[in-house]
LOMARDO-631325 format. One record per atom (N, C-alpha, C): x, y, z. Coordinates in steps of 0.05 Angstrom, whole numbers, plus 5000, padded with zeros to 4 digits. Layout:
LOMARDO-631325
XYZ...
end
This chain:
LOMARDO-631325
634516146562634616256589634716036610636416066630636515876651636516026678636015876699636015996726638916036734639516256748642216316756643516096772642015966789643115756806644015516788642515466766643315256747645915336733646315586728648815676716651115636735650715696761652715646781653515356782651515176783652114886784653614796760652914896736654314826712657214926713657615166723660215276726662015106744660915026767662514856785663314596772661414466758661914216744664114256723664014476709666014536688668814566699669114616725671814626737672914356744671414146738672413876745671813786773670213946787669413876815667113676813667413456828665313256827663813226853664713356874663313346900663413626913661113716921660913976936659913916964661214026984660413987012658514207019656014137024653914337027652114277050651514487065649314477085647214677076644814577076642614737065641614947084640015127073638815347088637215517069635615697080633815847063635215997040637716077044639016237024640916067006641015807011642715636994641215416980638615386984637215156974637215146943637215376930637115376901639715276889641915356900644515256890644714956894643914856917644014576923642114416905639714526901637714396883638914376855640214576845641214576818643514366815645114336836647214136836645913856836643813816852642513556854641313476828640513666812639213596786641213516764643813536770645813466750646813186755647813056733648912786736652012786739653213016732656113026732657313146758655713196778656613306803654713236825655613206849653913126871654613296895652813296915653413446939653513246962655213316982655513157006654713337029653013227047652113387070653713327095655513497103656813457129654813537151655613517176653813577198654313867208656413997199657014267208658514407186658014667182659314817161662314827164663314847189666214837193667414587182666114357187667114107176666914107146664814227135664514237106666814397093667514617106669714777096672314627097672714477118675214317121675314087102673013957097672813737078673513837050672414077043673114187017676014257014677214337036680114397036681714137031681013927045682413667041681913557013679513587003678813506976680713626956681213886960683014036941685813936944686713886968689513786972690013526959688013346961688413076949688013076919686013216910685313206881687213386864688413586877690013776862688213976846685713966851683814136838682514316859680614486851679014636870677414466888677114546913675014446930672714636929670314556939668014736939666214666962665314876976663314836998661215056996658814987004656515167003655315187030654515437038653115477063651115697059649215707077647115907075648116167088646416367089647216627100647516617131648516827143648616857172650416647184649316487203651016297218652216087199650816017178651915817159654515917148654516177139656916287127659116327148658416427172660516477192661716227202660216007202661315747210663515647192663615747168665715667149668415777156668615977172671016147174673515987183673215817203675615667212676715497189675015367174675915207151677115377129675915617125677115797105679915877113680315917139683015987149685015767144684115517145685915287139686915317110685115367092685815397064687515637059687015857073688416107070691316077078691815977102694515967112696215757099695015547087696415337073696315377043695115587033695115647004693715436988691315356997689715156983687415286968687115226942685015356927682215226932680515376944677815276950675815496943673615426930671415606924669215576944668815786960666615776980664315946969661915826968659515966959657615996982656716236987654716287008652216416997650016327007647516467001647216717017645916907007645417167021642517227019641517407037638717487036638117627010635617627003634817766978635718056978636318166955637418436953635618646963633018606961631118816970630918817001632318617014632418617043635118707054636918807037639518907047639119137065640819147086640619367105641619627094643419607074644419847061645720037080645020297077646220507095644120597116642320417123640220497142641420527170643620407176644820427203643920197221641920037212641119817229643119587226643119407245645019187245644218967224641618937220640718727203637918797193637418757167634818807156633518537149634718387131633718127124634417917145632817707147633217497167635917357161637617347180640317227178642117377159641617627154643417787138646017837153648217767141650817807153652817877131654518077136656518157117658917977117658517737105660617537106663017627089662617787069664817867052666918027068665918217084667818377101669118197121667718007132668917827153671217657142670917547118672917367108675017507090674617767086676617907069679517857077680217867102683117827110684117547106682317347103683217067101682316937074681817097054681216997027682917167007683417046984684717196963682717386949680217306950678117476937675417406950673917606956671217556967669417776956667017696946665317886932662417816936660818016939657817986939656918056911655617866898654517916870651818056873651718296862649318456864647618466839648918386817647518396791648018136776645918006767646117746754647917766729648117996716649818026693652717996700653418016726656217996734656917716744655017526743655417266755657717116742657717096715659916956702662617086708662717346706665217496711666317436739664617456759665517416786666317136792664916936782665716656785668316596772668616686747671116636733673516786746673017026755675117176768676017036794674016956810674616826835676216566831675516406812676916156807679716206796680016396779682616466769684516556792683516726809685116826831685716596851683816416855684316196874686616016864686815986838688815796827691415926820691516186816693916316806695816406828698416446820700416536839700516366863700516486887700216326911697316266915696516006912693615946913692316006939689715986940688316046965685316046961683816076983680916066982679716326972677416306960675816536951672916486960671416696962668516676970666816846952664616726943662716876926660016856941658917086948656417116963654217176943652217006942650117036921647317066934646017296931643417336943641317136933639517076950637416876944635816946920635017196917633317266894634917266868637517316870639217296846639417006836639616826855639816536848637416446832635116576838632616496825632116646799633716836793633317006769634016846743632416896722632916766697634916936681636916806670639116946656639616816629640816966611641716856585644816836586645916596589648816576591650316706569649116716545650616826522651017126525649517256542649817546545651617626569652617426584654217486608657117546600658117756611660917826606662817646621665017576609667017396621669317556634671017406647673317526660675817466644677417676638679917636623682217676643683717466649686017486668688117676657689517816675691617996666693917836653695217956634697317816619699917796635701717626625704517606635704717506664702517396675702717306703704617066705704616896685706416656686709316736685710016936668712817016665713917136691712117266707713017396731713717186753713016936749713516726768716116576763717616666742720116526735722416666748724416516757726816636769728516766747730016966754731817096735734316926730735316916706737716756700740016826719740317076726742517156744742217036771739717006780739216876806739916586805739316456783740016166781743116136781744416316766747416296765748616336793747616526808748716576834748016346853745716226850744916006866746715766862747415706837749215486830751915536842752915776841755515836853755515806883753415886896753215856925753115566933751715406917751615116923754314986919755715066897758314946891760415006913760215236925762315316944761515246973759215136978758415067005759614807013760414777038761414527049759214367063757314507075755214377090752514477082751714437057749114547048746814357056744514477058742114317064739814427047738114247037735814317021733314297038731814507039729314517054727014527033725214337035722914337017720314387032718514547020716014617033713614547016711214607026708714537012708514676985709914896981709815036956710714856933712414656939713314466918711014306908709314216927707014056918704914236905704514476915702614656903703314726874705914726869706914786842706814536824706014316834706014066819708713976811710714016829713513966823714713756841713213566851714313366869716313196855715713096831717612926817720213076810719913326802722213496796723913536821722613576844724113616869725613356877724313136872725612876879728112836861727912916836730212896818732413096827731613336836733513526846735013426870733713286888735013176911737312996902736812826883738812636874741112786860740512996845742613146831744413296850743113426870744713576889746313396908745113176916746512996934747113116962745313276972745813406998743513337017743913367043741813297062739213467057737013337064734413467059732913477085731813717091730013757114727313857104725313677103722713767093721213907116719514097109717614197128715513987134713914027154711813827160710113777135709413987121707613967098708913827074711513797075712913667053714213407062713613317086714813077097714312827080712112827065711412597048712712597021714412797015715712816989718112626987719512587010721912427010721512187028722111947018721611707035723311707060722211587081723511577107726111437107726611257088729111107087731111227067730611457057732411577037735011657051737211607037739911647049740411947054739012127041739512417044737612547063735612397073733712527091735012577118734912827127735712897154733412887173731113017165728713007182727413277184725013277196723613527200725113697220724513957220726014137237724114337250725114487269723514697282723014637311721214787323720814767352719814487360718414347342717514077347718613877327720913957315722213787295724013577308725313427290727113217299729813337308731313197325734013287332735713297308735613097291737313087267736813317248734313377244733613597226734613857237734313897263735314147276738314157276739613937282742613937281743514017253742213907233743013957205742614257197740314367203739814647197741714827212742014787237743514967254746614957249747514737238750414707232751014737202749014797186749514827157750915087151752315097129753415357120751915467096749915317086748115417065745415277068743315437068740615327067739215417042738315227026736715287002733915197008732115387013729315327020727515386996726015186987724315216964721415166972719715366968716915336974716215297003717915387021717415357049717015637062714815677076714215937087716116007110717215797123719015837146717816017167715615917178714216047200715716017226714816147247716216137273716315857285714415687279714615407289717015267277717815347253720115227240722715357247722715617252725215757257725815807286723815787304724115877331724216177332724716287356724816577360727316647375728616867367728017037344728916907318727817007296728416897270731416907264732817107275735617137269737316907280736216747299737716527311737516277294735816267274735416027258737616017237738615767232740815727213743015927219744015917242745516137255747816247239749316077225751616167209751416097180749016027171748715947143748016177125749116167101748016337080745316217071743516397064740716297059739716387032738516187018737116236993734316146998732316326995729516256999728016316974726516116964724916146940722016136948720516346943717716356950716216526929713916436921712416586901711216846912711016856939709917086952712217266962712617496950714817676957714517776986712117786996711717877024713017687043713017427037714417227054717417267054718517357032721317417031722017677047720217867046720718117059720818097090719617887100719417867130722217817142724017697127726617617138728217857147728818047130730218287139728618447160725918437158724318577178724718457206725518207208725918077233728918007237730618187226733518167230734717907221733817807198735017577185735217627155737017797147737317857118737917597103736617567080737117337062739417407043741117207039743317247020742317246991740117096986739017086959736017026960734417236962731517196960730617176931728916976925728016936898725016906898723617106887720717096885720016946859719316696862718816526838717116286846715716176826714315926830716315706835715615536855717515326863718215136840716215066824716614886802718415006780717915256774719515386753722415426762722715476788725415506799726815236798725615026806726914766806727614686777725914736758726514676730729014836721729015096727731315266719733815176733733715116758736115036773737114766763735314586758736114316748737414336721736414516704737714546678740514666680740814856699743414976703745414776716744314586732746114396745746814156727745514136704745813906687748813856680750214076674753014056666754914176687753814246710755514366731756914146747759214216757760714026774759914076803758613876814757713896842759613726860760913856878762813706895761413516913762813296919761713096938762113206966760213166984760513247012760113007030761712807025761312557040761712587070763712747079763912787108761412907120760213097107757813227116755413037116755112877095753012687093753412467114755912387118756412187139755712287167756212537172755612647198752612647202751012717182748112717185747112437189748312247175747511967178748211867206750511957217751211887244749211987264748212227260746112337277743612167276742912077252740511927248740611667264742911547265743311297280743311357310744611567317745011627346742511747359740911897344738612037356736111957341735211707342732711637329730311767343728211807328725811927341724611737362724811487356723811277375726111137387726711177412729011057425728510767431730610607431730310317434729010247461729710387482728710317508725610347510724510527493721710577494720010327486721210157470719809907463719409717486721109747507721009577530719009667551717809907547715910007566713309847564711809837586709209697586707009867574706710117584704710287574705210367545703110437530703410507502705110757499707310737485709010967480708211077452707611337451706711447425708711427403711211437409713211417388713411127377713110937395713110657387710610607370708410717378705910687362706210807334707211057332707411187306709411037288711610947300713510797284712310537273710810397290709510147281707310207260705810417264703710487245704910547218707010697217708310767191709310517177710310327193711310077180709109907169706609947180704409777172702809877148703110137142701410257121702510197093700710217074701410167046702610417033704110377011705410606998703510816986701010736981699110936970697011036990697510987016695611077036695711387039693411497045693211787051692711817081694511957094694311997123693412277130691212297144690112557152690512577182692012777191692812797219691813047232691013027257690113257272692413407286691813617299693813787311694713687339696313847353697213777379699413567378699413397398701513187399701412997375699012957364698712777342700512847319700313097309702013167286704913187294705613267319708413277327709612997328708212807340709312537340709512417312707612467295707712367268710012497253710312757255712512897240715212807249715512717274718112637283718712337278716712167281717211877281716111727257714311847241713111697218715211687196715511457184717411417162715711377137715511577120713811567097714911397075713011267061713711107038713011267013714411206991713911356966711011316958709711536952706911536943704911606965705711586990703911657011703511967013701212047024700712327028700112387057700912617066700312707093698612957090696212957102694513197102694213297131694413557134694013687159693613987154692214127171692014417168694514527182696714537167699314577179699714847193698515047183699015317194696715427211694315347205692015427223691815227246692314977241692414757261690014767280687614757271685314747289684914457299684114437324683214177334680714097318680613847309678313747295678513737265680813797253681113797224681113507212682213317227682813057215680312907206678212907222675912747214674512857189673713117188672613217163674613217140677213247147679213237126679312957114679012747131678912477121676512427103674212557110671812537094672312657066673412897066674013027041676012867024678012757037680012597022678712347010676912217026675611977016673912026991672512246991670912316966672712386943674912526948676812596927678012346914678512146931679911906921677911706909675411726916673411546905673811256911675111186933675510906940678010786928679510946913681910836900684210796919684310946941686410926960685210926988686710807007685810797035686311057049684411137066684711377082685111307111687211407123687911367151687611627166686011627187685511867203686811837230688612017237690012017263689012267278687612227300686512457314687012417344686412617360686612597389683912607402683812527427681212527441680012807443681713007447680713287447679913377420681513317400681013407373678513297361678113037365675812907352673213027363673213117388670713227399669913487386671713627372671113877359669313837334669513597322667913537299666813247300666213157324665412877328662912817312661213017306658812977291659312857264661712887253662212787226662512487225662412357248662212057247659611977234657512157236655012097222655412107192657112287182657612307154659112057144661011967160662411717154660411487152658611477172656711257172654811277148653711507143651811537121652911457094655311527089656511467063658211207063658211067086659710817089662610847080663911057090666611107083668510927099670210767087671810577101674410707114674010917128676211067141677210907165679810877167681010757190682010977209680810997232681411207250683011107274685211237279686811177303686611417322685211377344684611587363686511577386688211777388690211787410688811897435688311707453686811767477688711807501689412057506691312107529690012287550687412297551686012427573686312727575686312867553686413157555687913277532688613537536690113687516693013677523694413467515697213427524699113637514698713727490700613927480700414187496698014267504697714507520698714457548698314207558699414137584702414167585703714097563706614117561707414417564705914587551706414877554705914967582703814867595703214937623705514847641706714627635709014537651711414717648711714827624714014997619713715277630711315367632710815647640709215687665707515497672705515547693705515337715707815217720708015027742706414777740705614707716704214457712701414447723700114677725697314687733695514667708694114437707692814377682689914487681689714747682687114877680686014847651683614747649682214727623683414527604685214347613686514167595686313877603685213807627685313537636682413417640682313157639679813007642679812867669677512827680677212677704675912837726675812717750674412827773675513107780678113147777679313407784680013577760679113487737679613627712677213807704677413907680675314087670674113997644674913767634673913657609672613387614670713317597669513057598669312947569670212707566670212567540668412317543667312227521665511987523667211727523665811507526667011247522667211207492669711227482670111237453669410967440669710747454668910487442665910487437664310577457661510587453660710787432662211017432661611217411662011097383664210947379664610827353662410647345661510477364659410287357656810417352656310647365653810787360653610897332655910927318656011017290656710777272656210537281656610297265659510257257661310357273664210317267665110077284667009927273668309717289670209847308670209757333671909867354674209677360676609777358679009627366680509797387682509687399683909847419686709757426688309947434691009897443691309997472692109827490692409907518695309927526697009757514699909757521701509687497704209727499706009687477705609417464705209207480705008937468702508907451700609087452698209077435698609197408700709367405700809547382700709407355702509217351702709097324700108937318699108797337696708627333694308797327693909017343691509177339691609357315694009447308694209597283693409427259694509177259693808997237690808937237689608887260686808827261685109067251685909307259684509547250684609577220686909537208687209577180685909357163685609127175684408897160681408897161680209027181677309027184676009177160673809077150672309227129670909467141670409657124668809887132670310077151668810247164670010447182670810317209673110387219674210267244675310497261674810487287676110667306677910507325680510557325682310427343682910627366682110547390682410717413685210667425687110847419689910817427690310957454690310807475690610927502693510977509694111227513696911317518696911457545698911417561699011557587698811857584697411977602696912267601699512427603701612307615704112447618705912427594705112287573706812267549707112537536709512607527710112867517711612857490711713077476713213107452716113157460717912987451720813007458722412967432724013157424724613417437722513627429722513847444720714067438721914317451722014537435723114787446720914947459721515087479719615267492718915487473716415557473715415777456716916037462717816167441719216427445722216407449723316157449726116117453727416027427730016097423731415997399731615687400731615567377731715277376734215167389736515317387739015217399739415317427737415437439737815557465738415357487737415107485737714917506740614817509741914777486744614667487746414827467748914867473750715007454751214827430751414957407752114807383755114837378756114677360758914697353759514957339761715087346762515317330763015227301762515407283762815337255765515237247767615357257770315277249771215017263769614927282770214667295768614437285766614507268764614307261765814057247767614097228768513877212770813717225771613797249773713657263772513417278774313227285773513007302771112857290771512757266769312627252768512357264770412237279769811967290768511987317769712147335768512187361766712437359764112397361762212617357761712767383762613017385762213167410759613317412757613257394755113407394753513357419751913557428750113527451747913337444746513247464744313057459742113177443741413437448739113557435739413857433738313957411738114247409735714347425733714187428731214297436729714127456731114017475729813847494729913987521727614087529727414227555726214047576726013787571724713617590726713467607
end
């Protein structure tokens, strides 16, 4: 006989999880105690449950395994929700465990709001943003519910799950040999394979296209198919537009890279998508940030093949007046394997004029323009370009939302082996710092962790600097200090006459930030800083060479903006007319293309 909480700890360890992010409380102390008593697993105490949930999310992204976070009942559990949403929208498998009040204190059908202290129906709250959420009411169901939750988290389109365990159940003595297990439904793997007829049609569409483009999304990495996708790129020999979440799959100097695309994407990526006659998208959700609005305006004259394991994602296209020519509900990895096998002996035509045109765009429309290097004040594109050149091939970059991720997605040139982490679809301010903590524990010191955050974003989880200090994590943080919420300010300029309500810092603003250099030192971090362009190379090098945790305060003018960027709710090509399809391949030497698809500035 063992205590139920000991069984839970053993179960977590059996999943290969070595770190659990846990904040204690009256309803979670037994689970944490049981973890602490084991040698094969440890717990890490963040300063806030939201940060713990985000750290567990990043842990899963880096390790390729489950992440795990524990919180107590009531506010502890509800504080997890923003981090749970990060895992839900990006399809990251995380096991969230919450303590609940003892069963004899349940409010039941009494009609009262709460019976037990901090009793909260967390299962109902997280139901819409988890793949599975359950309150365990009987200790005999503990093994079944844990096994079911983990299977669901990892299978199909991955995602977070939550198991709510009452305090008295955690303390109950159980016989593991008598617990019933969970038997997964059969044939789930076969259902994720593409049909041979779909592969045949896909090959024919590729062979007959003159201007095809390959779009890769995070589903490729979730399927463990990065190397297969890289081989497919070489076999197809066509331009590639990665989503933000897949930007680290293809090196920045690759001859076939066109660039990221969408409302905050690169000019080259958008030119390529909008002028293609075939788009093959694998494992990319193609949300509105990537397609613009309305969806029917995206890839305006291209035939479209979209591969997604979630059939609901495929169904949204005709619902929004964008019928797909070939929707394929399949696992990204299994599709790539099947397509690669079919292409092994297929004749793939060369598209050198099309590839040359994309390369011409890359030269003509760089993310970082030459004149920007001559500016005195720190230019964010010059900074990002220099940072990417300075980092090592195995570095893990954790980036926050707002201008930070937009500038990185446009100007960062990834090296083979690097990773980019971001909560790409939930995009909360404050993800990068706890995400960097989670990544650091997942890596165990084997690789360097780079944190890129903003002054507004870091304040959302600034308390996690204490976690960095406590565990002596050698995270290198680059803090983009531009005096407010610049991304929202850009929207205010487009829609509200540039009145920066609730977005600016200073005497006439509504926000207050600390002295970040003093803040860094108060947490025993080395403080470095960039004030102007001429400081960039020297201070990046100094930051990276310093031992331990370092915060580099990158001062950027408050008026710096994301360029290009489409106005929300407008088609990506709305700013400038694109070439008619039948005119596209003419005049290959003199390029008549507009400056930008999406520059409203």
